[in-house]
C-alpha positions in Angstrom: 2.1 -15.5 -4.0 5.4 -13.4 -3.6 5.2 -11.2 -0.5 7.6 -8.9 1.8 7.0 -9.8 5.2 7.7 -7.6 8.1 9.3 -9.9 10.6 9.5 -7.5 13.4 10.3 -3.7 14.0 13.5 -2.5 13.5 16.1 -1.9 10.3 15.4 -2.8 6.6 16.9 -6.4 7.7 13.4 -6.9 9.2 11.8 -7.1 5.7 11.8 -10.5 4.4 11.1 -11.3 0.5 9.3 -14.7 0.3 7.7 -16.5 -2.7 5.3 -19.4 -2.3 2.8 -17.4 0.2 -0.6 -18.9 0.0 -2.8 -16.6 -2.0 -5.9 -15.2 0.3 -9.2 -16.7 -0.5 -12.2 -14.2 0.0 -14.8 -15.2 2.3 -18.0 -13.8 1.1 -19.8 -15.0 4.4 -17.2 -13.7 6.9 -19.5 -11.0 7.8 -23.2 -10.4 7.1 -22.7 -6.6 6.6 -19.4 -6.6 4.5 -18.0 -9.0 1.9 -14.3 -9.6 1.2 -12.8 -9.3 -2.2 -9.2 -10.0 -3.3 -7.4 -7.1 -5.4 -4.6 -8.1 -7.8 -1.6 -5.8 -7.1 0.4 -5.0 -10.3 2.5 -2.5 -8.5 2.9 -1.2 -5.0 4.5 2.1 -3.4 6.3 2.9 0.0 5.1 5.8 1.9 5.9 7.1 5.3 3.3 4.7 7.0 5.3 2.0 5.7 8.5 2.8 7.2 7.1 4.2 10.4 5.3 0.8 10.9 8.5 -1.0 10.4 10.5 1.0 12.9 7.6 0.8 15.3 6.9 4.4 15.5 3.2 4.0 15.1 2.9 1.3 17.8 4.4 3.7 20.3 2.6 6.9 19.6 -0.8 6.2 18.2 -3.4 5.9 21.0 -6.6 6.0 19.0 -8.1 4.6 15.6 -6.4 5.9 12.6 -9.1 5.3 10.1 -11.0 8.9 10.7 -10.2 12.1 10.1 -9.7 12.0 5.9 -13.2 12.0 5.3 -14.1 14.9 7.4 -15.5 18.0 5.5 -16.9 15.9 2.7 -20.4 15.2 4.1 -22.1 16.8 1.4 -20.3 14.3 -1.2 -21.8 11.0 -1.1 -18.9 8.0 -1.1 -20.3 6.7 -4.3 -20.0 10.1 -6.2 -16.3 10.1 -5.1 -15.8 6.9 -6.2 -17.4 7.2 -9.5 -15.5 10.3 -10.2 -12.4 8.5 -9.3 -12.9 5.8 -11.4 -13.7 8.0 -14.2 -10.4 9.9 -14.0 -8.4 6.8 -14.1 -10.0 5.2 -17.1 -9.6 8.5 -18.9 -5.8 8.5 -17.8 -6.4 12.0 -16.3 -4.8 10.9 -12.9 -1.0 10.4 -13.6 1.2 9.7 -10.8 4.9 11.1 -11.3 7.2 8.0 -10.9 10.6 8.7 -9.8 12.1 5.2 -9.9 10.6 1.2 -10.1 12.2 -1.4 -8.0 11.5 -5.2 -8.2 9.8 -6.4 -5.1 13.1 -8.2 -4.0 14.7 -4.6 -3.8 12.2 -3.2 -1.2 15.0 -2.4 1.2 16.7 -0.1 -1.3 13.6 1.4 -2.2 13.0 2.4 1.4 16.6 3.5 1.7 16.0 5.8 -1.5 12.8 6.8 0.1 14.5 8.0 3.5 17.0 10.1 1.8 14.4 12.3 0.3 16.3 12.9 -2.7 13.6 11.9 -5.3 10.6 13.7 -6.7 7.7 11.6 -7.3 6.7 8.0 -6.5 8.8 4.9 -5.8 7.1 1.9 -7.2 7.7 -1.7 -6.2 6.9 -4.3 -9.2 6.2 -8.0 -7.9 7.8 -10.7 -10.5 5.6 -11.3 -13.9 2.7 -13.5 -13.4 2.2 -13.0 -9.4 -0.1 -10.9 -7.3 
């Protein structure tokens, strides 16, 4: 598997593109209440969270869990309904993100530089080498 490894907080030099990374293997028995799955990633994007994690901003300022808040206000909609509708839109090609530029996974540092310049409209997309996940 190909991967970009964050080797520590800091600049773009802390991003290390590597090949030969062992592919994770799901463990269906990891937890009696939740099974694992492996998702093949064809493309990936970068966002402020990625950059803030790399520079260490989150670790300095986040004092509580970050997995709440986004779901608030949706109590009347069941999770299954939201997921089903989302899948329907994706399958019908009704959700179409605007892509500003694509990059090879090897060029993640340039993609982050371009992201920080804020001179683009749309998504910056990272594409792994063919035949890899």
